[in-house]
C-alpha positions in Angstrom: -22.8 -16.2 22.4 -20.3 -16.0 25.3 -18.4 -18.8 24.2 -18.4 -17.5 20.7 -16.8 -14.4 21.7 -14.7 -16.3 24.0 -13.4 -18.2 21.1 -12.5 -15.6 19.1 -10.4 -13.6 21.7 -9.0 -16.8 22.7 -8.9 -19.9 20.3 -5.9 -21.0 18.6 -7.6 -22.2 15.4 -6.3 -21.2 11.8 -9.6 -19.4 11.2 -9.6 -18.1 14.6 -6.2 -16.7 14.5 -7.1 -15.2 10.9 -10.5 -13.5 12.1 -8.6 -12.0 15.0 -5.6 -10.9 13.2 -7.4 -9.3 10.3 -10.0 -7.3 12.4 -6.9 -5.9 14.5 -5.2 -4.9 11.5 -8.6 -3.6 10.0 -8.9 -1.7 13.7 -5.3 -0.5 13.0 -5.7 0.5 9.4 -9.0 2.7 10.5 -7.3 4.5 13.3 -4.5 5.3 10.6 -6.9 6.7 8.4 -8.7 8.8 11.2 -5.3 10.2 12.1 -4.5 11.0 8.6 -7.5 12.6 8.0 -7.1 14.9 11.4 -3.8 15.6 10.3 -4.6 16.2 6.7 -7.2 18.8 7.9 -5.1 20.2 10.1 -1.9 20.8 8.0 -3.9 21.7 4.8 -4.6 24.7 7.3 -1.1 25.6 8.5 0.9 24.8 4.9 0.0 25.4 1.3 -1.0 23.4 -1.8 2.5 23.2 -3.1 3.8 21.7 0.1 1.5 18.6 -0.6 2.6 18.5 -4.2 6.3 18.6 -3.1 5.8 15.9 -0.3 4.1 13.7 -3.0 7.0 13.9 -5.4 9.2 13.2 -2.1 7.2 10.2 -1.5 6.9 8.6 -4.6 10.9 8.8 -5.1 11.3 6.9 -1.8 8.8 4.5 -2.4 10.1 3.6 -5.8 13.6 3.4 -4.5 11.9 1.0 -1.7 10.5 -1.3 -4.1 13.4 -1.3 -6.8 15.3 -2.6 -4.0 12.5 -5.0 -2.1 14.3 -8.4 -1.5 11.0 -9.9 -0.1 12.5 -10.6 3.2 9.2 -10.3 5.0 7.4 -12.4 2.6 10.3 -15.1 2.7 10.1 -15.2 6.7 6.2 -15.5 6.3 6.3 -18.4 4.0 9.5 -20.1 5.1 9.6 -23.5 6.9 12.8 -21.8 8.5 10.9 -18.6 9.4 11.3 -19.2 13.1 14.7 -20.1 13.0 17.3 -17.7 14.4 20.1 -18.1 12.2 17.7 -17.4 9.4 16.1 -14.5 10.8 19.6 -12.6 11.9 20.5 -13.4 8.2 17.3 -11.6 7.0 18.0 -8.7 9.2 21.6 -8.1 8.4 20.2 -7.9 4.4 17.8 -5.4 5.5 20.3 -3.3 7.3 22.6 -3.4 4.0 19.7 -2.6 1.9 18.8 0.2 3.8 22.3 1.8 3.8 22.5 1.2 0.3 18.9 3.1 -0.3 20.2 6.1 1.0 23.4 6.5 -0.5 21.7 5.8 -3.8 19.0 8.5 -2.7 21.8 10.9 -2.5 23.3 10.2 -5.8 19.7 10.8 -7.5 18.5 13.9 -5.8 19.7 16.0 -9.0 18.0 14.3 -12.0 14.7 13.7 -9.6 14.7 17.5 -9.3 14.8 18.2 -12.8 12.5 15.6 -14.0 9.9 17.1 -11.3 11.0 20.8 -12.0 11.3 21.2 -8.3 15.1 22.4 -7.3 14.3 22.2 -3.5 14.0 18.6 -4.0 18.0 18.2 -3.9 17.6 19.6 -0.1 14.6 17.4 0.8 15.3 14.0 -0.6 18.6 12.9 1.3 17.2 13.7 4.6 13.8 11.9 3.8 16.0 8.9 2.4 16.9 8.7 5.9 14.0 6.8 6.7 14.8 3.7 4.5 18.1 3.8 6.5 16.4 3.7 9.6 13.8 1.0 8.7 16.6 -1.1 7.4 17.0 -1.8 11.4 13.1 -2.9 12.1 13.6 -6.1 14.0 12.4 -9.4 12.5 10.3 -10.1 15.4 7.5 -7.8 13.5 7.4 -10.3 10.5 7.3 -13.2 13.1 4.3 -11.9 14.4 2.4 -11.4 11.5 3.9 -15.2 10.2 1.8 -16.5 13.6 -1.1 -14.4 12.8 -0.4 -12.5 16.3 -0.9 -8.8 15.5 -2.2 -7.1 18.9 0.7 -5.9 20.2 2.1 -4.7 16.6 -1.0 -2.9 15.8 -0.7 -1.1 19.1 2.9 -0.1 18.4 1.9 1.0 14.7 -0.8 3.1 16.4 1.5 4.6 19.0 4.3 5.1 15.8 1.2 7.1 14.1 0.2 9.2 16.9 3.9 10.3 17.5 4.3 11.1 13.9 1.5 13.2 13.3 1.9 15.1 16.6 5.2 15.7 15.3 4.1 16.7 12.1 1.7 19.6 13.2 4.0 20.7 15.8 6.9 21.2 13.3 4.2 22.8 10.7 3.1 25.3 13.1 6.4 26.2 14.0 8.0 25.8 10.5 5.3 26.7 8.2 7.6 24.5 5.4 7.8 21.3 3.5 10.6 20.5 6.0 7.9 19.7 8.7 6.7 16.8 6.7 10.1 15.6 5.6 11.6 15.9 9.5 8.4 13.9 10.7 8.5 11.4 8.6 12.2 10.5 9.8 11.3 10.7 13.2 8.5 8.6 12.9 10.7 5.7 11.2 13.1 6.1 14.3 10.0 5.8 16.8 8.6 2.7 15.0 12.1 0.7 15.0 12.5 1.9 18.5 9.3 0.5 19.8 9.4 -2.8 17.9 12.8 -3.3 19.5 11.6 -2.2 22.8 8.2 -3.9 23.1 8.0 -6.9 20.5 8.6 -10.3 22.3 11.5 -12.6 21.6 15.4 -12.5 21.1 16.7 -9.3 19.3 18.7 -9.9 16.0 22.1 -10.2 15.6 24.4 -9.5 13.0 24.5 -13.1 11.0 25.3 -14.3 7.8 24.5 -17.8 7.0 25.2 -19.1 3.6 22.1 -21.3 3.3 19.9 -18.7 4.8 21.1 -16.1 2.6 20.7 -18.3 -0.2 17.1 -18.9 0.5 16.6 -15.6 0.8 18.2 -14.5 -2.4 16.6 -17.1 -4.1 13.3 -16.2 -3.1 13.7 -12.5 -3.4 15.1 -12.3 -6.8 11.6 -12.6 -8.2 10.1 -10.5 -5.5 13.0 -7.6 -6.4 11.4 -7.8 -10.0 8.1 -7.6 -8.8 8.5 -4.8 -6.8 9.8 -2.9 -9.7 6.6 -3.9 -11.2 4.6 -3.0 -8.2 6.3 0.5 -8.6 4.6 1.0 -11.9 1.6 -0.4 -10.8 0.9 1.6 -7.5 2.8 5.0 -7.9 2.4 5.2 -11.8 0.2 8.0 -11.3 2.2 9.9 -9.3 5.2 9.9 -12.1 2.7 10.1 -15.0 0.4 12.7 -13.5 3.1 14.4 -11.4 5.2 15.5 -14.2 1.9 16.6 -16.3 0.1 18.5 -13.9 1.4 21.8 -12.0 2.8 21.5 -8.5 -0.4 23.4 -7.2 -2.8 20.7 -9.0 -0.9 18.0 -7.9 -1.2 18.6 -4.5 -4.9 18.9 -5.0 -4.9 15.6 -6.7 -3.2 13.8 -3.6 -5.8 15.0 -1.5 -8.3 13.4 -3.7 -6.1 10.3 -3.8 -6.1 10.2 0.1 -9.8 10.3 0.5 -10.3 7.7 -2.6 -7.8 5.1 -1.8 -8.2 3.7 1.6 -10.6 0.7 0.9 -7.9 -0.6 -1.5 -5.0 0.2 0.8 -7.0 -1.4 3.7 -7.6 -4.3 1.8 -4.0 -4.4 0.8 -2.8 -4.6 4.6 -5.0 -7.4 5.3 -3.9 -9.6 2.4 -0.3 -9.0 3.3 -0.6 -9.9 6.8 -3.4 -12.5 7.0 -3.5 -14.2 3.5 0.1 -15.7 3.2 -0.6 -17.6 6.6 -3.9 -18.7 5.2 -2.7 -20.1 2.1 0.4 -21.8 3.7 -1.9 -23.5 6.6 -5.0 -24.4 4.7 -4.1 -24.5 1.1 -7.3 -24.3 -1.1 -6.2 -27.4 -3.5 -6.0 -29.4 -0.6 -9.5 -29.8 0.3 -13.1 -28.8 -0.7 -13.3 -27.3 2.8 -10.5 -25.2 2.8 -11.3 -24.0 -0.6 -14.9 -22.8 1.0 -13.4 -21.5 3.9 -11.3 -19.4 1.6 -14.4 -18.4 -0.3 -16.1 -17.5 2.7 -13.3 -14.7 3.6 -12.9 -13.9 0.2 -16.7 -12.6 -0.5 -16.9 -10.8 2.9 -13.6 -9.0 2.4 -14.6 -7.8 -1.5 -17.9 -6.7 -0.2 -16.5 -4.9 2.5 -14.0 -3.0 0.0 -16.5 -2.3 -2.4 -19.0 -1.2 -0.1 -16.7 1.3 1.3 -15.5 2.5 -2.0 -18.5 3.7 -3.1 -19.0 6.1 0.3 -16.2 8.6 -1.3 -17.5 7.4 -5.0 -20.8 9.0 -4.3 -20.1 11.4 -1.9 -16.4 12.6 -2.4 -17.6 15.9 -3.5 -19.5 16.7 -0.5 -17.0 15.6 1.8 -14.5 17.8 0.1 -16.5 20.9 0.0 -17.4 20.0 3.9 -13.7 19.3 5.1 -11.6 21.7 2.9 -11.5 25.1 2.0 -12.3 26.7 -1.6 -8.7 26.2 -2.5 -9.1 22.0 -2.6 -12.7 21.9 -4.3 -11.2 20.2 -7.7 -10.3 17.2 -5.5 -14.2 16.5 -5.5 -14.1 15.0 -8.8 -10.9 13.0 -8.6 -12.2 11.6 -5.3 -15.0 10.0 -7.7 -12.8 9.0 -10.3 -10.2 7.4 -8.4 -12.6 5.5 -6.2 -14.6 3.9 -9.4 -11.3 3.1 -11.2 -10.1 0.9 -8.1 -12.8 -1.8 -8.5 -11.1 -4.3 -11.1 -8.0 -4.0 -8.3 -10.3 -4.6 -5.3 -11.9 -7.8 -6.8 -8.2 -9.3 -7.5 -6.5 -7.9 -4.6 -7.3 -11.6 -2.4 -5.5 -13.7 -5.2 -2.5 -12.2 -5.0 -0.7 -13.9 -2.2 -1.3 -17.5 -3.4 2.0 -17.8 -5.2 4.2 -16.4 -2.7 2.6 -18.5 -0.1 3.4 -21.2 -2.0 7.0 -20.2 -2.5 6.2 -19.4 -6.2 7.8 -15.7 -6.5 8.2 -16.3 -10.2 4.9 -16.6 -11.2 4.0 -13.8 -9.1 6.3 -11.7 -10.8 4.8 -12.7 -14.3 1.2 -11.1 -12.9 2.8 -8.1 -11.4 5.1 -7.6 -14.7 1.7 -7.9 -16.7 -0.4 -5.4 -14.7 2.6 -2.9 -15.0 2.9 -2.8 -18.6 -0.7 -2.6 -19.0 -0.8 0.5 -16.3 1.8 2.0 -17.6 0.5 2.1 -21.4 -3.1 2.7 -20.2 -1.9 5.8 -18.2 0.4 7.3 -21.1 -2.2 6.6 -23.4 -5.1 7.9 -21.6 -3.0 11.5 -20.4 -2.1 12.1 -23.7 -5.8 11.6 -25.6 -7.8 12.9 -22.6 -5.7 14.6 -19.9 -6.3 13.6 -16.5 -9.5 11.6 -16.6 -8.0 9.4 -19.4 -5.3 8.8 -17.6 -7.1 7.3 -14.5 -9.6 5.6 -16.6 -6.6 4.0 -18.3 -5.1 2.6 -15.1 -8.7 1.2 -14.2 -8.9 -0.6 -17.7 -5.5 -1.8 -17.4 -6.2 -3.7 -14.2 -9.2 -5.1 -15.9 -7.3 -6.2 -18.7 -4.6 -8.0 -16.7 -7.7 -9.8 -14.7 -7.4 -13.3 -16.7 -3.4 -13.3 -15.6 -5.0 -12.9 -12.0 -7.2 -16.1 -12.8 -4.1 -18.0 -14.0 -2.0 -17.2 -10.9 -4.7 -18.1 -8.8 -5.7 -21.2 -10.6 -2.1 -22.8 -10.0 -2.6 -23.1 -6.3 -6.7 -23.8 -6.9 -7.3 -20.6 -5.4 -9.2 -19.2 -8.4 -13.2 -18.6 -7.5 -15.0 -17.7 -10.9 -18.2 -17.0 -8.9 -16.8 -14.4 -6.8 -15.5 -12.6 -9.8 -18.5 -12.6 -11.7 -20.7 -11.5 -8.9 -18.8 -8.6 -7.9 -17.9 -7.5 -11.4 -21.3 -7.4 -12.3 -22.3 -5.5 -8.4 -19.0 -3.5 -8.8 -19.5 -2.6 -12.5 -23.0 -1.5 -11.8 -22.4 0.7 -8.7 -19.3 2.0 -10.2 -21.3 3.0 -13.5 -24.2 4.5 -11.4 -21.5 6.6 -9.3 -20.1 8.3 -12.6 -23.8 9.2 -14.0 -24.4 10.8 -10.7 -21.3 12.9 -10.5 -20.7 13.3 -14.2 -20.4 17.2 -14.4 -17.7 17.0 -11.9 -15.7 14.5 -14.1 -16.1 16.8 -16.9 -14.3 19.5 -15.1 -11.2 17.6 -14.4 -10.9 17.2 -18.2 -10.1 21.2 -18.1 -7.0 21.0 -16.1 -3.8 21.3 -18.5 -0.3 20.5 -18.1 1.6 22.6 -15.6 
């Protein structure tokens, strides 16, 4: 037993590093969610529901802007044969900085159209300041991605936790002092500055310098052009609910929706964090098509990951209404039904999440784009049709059905690298589908109340 524990903490084999990195990322994610919960409970008492609705508009704009300009620097470093080369890393850092400055300028130019779309005039003041986070994050050291590349998540996790503590304390302090959305906007900028400084001061390795090597830039751009298109599609997948629902509900109801989304989204967010930081190195160092042993090793990890995520998503699916009633005042009670429905519709996405990075690990960003684009089209069509015909419940159900319809493309993508595991999919569609149906039946009166929400 002692030997096994020592092996887990000190072993340098692929699976030991992978499990250690996954564990650290899970711990960091759990810590982050605890802080989010604590700050959310405090901030909902210091601020008003409309503040969270406005901040959700700011967040979806910045997320869209960032995703519409993502050139895949992180995945490129993690999968490239030159991922440890100084010229390659410095060229990647230079590209990041150019992108960050460009994002801030574009954000300033788009503030007025966004204010008109969301019907919130004050966005013309909030957005340029909030967009400074993208400018600051452009200076993030590539040592962060190098640590992920080699599955060394310990110090990065500690620094991320420190950044989150700083951000939460600043947000609470400013909310108490200002009683305004500005508290959330300014704290986001301060948190970004803290993250870059902590990474620069405490991550091991040489500091980045401005550099432009043509061969490195060509490789990064060639890989990144499909990642760029994929992240545009990824915006539709991950943020379509904010755009479609945010433009349909009132600011008050949209703020309540985001409280519900906060509670329902953490299992899938956790899975995405682990996949992004752990699966690419595993696929790169232990390709499932190389041997049956590699495939079975990947199956074991995938089975455990999917079981954990579905198990966790069932907690808010069954108990979401009770949690909202206990933790929030009556202004937020409608979030209970939203928690239940959002939790259930994420099941198809959870089942497919461990496949997504197989193509990127092989350097095939083009096929990764095909999957992302297919999902995006299905999600947009499903949500728009759903909200038009059945209101908010229809929009959320449309999102879940879209991810289900796209799963054959997930299988196609994974089969190209021999990573597809039909047994895994069948088992968890049966288990997840059954539990999801039971959760909907158990909470059906709450789902029916959501249909009463009208356009704002």
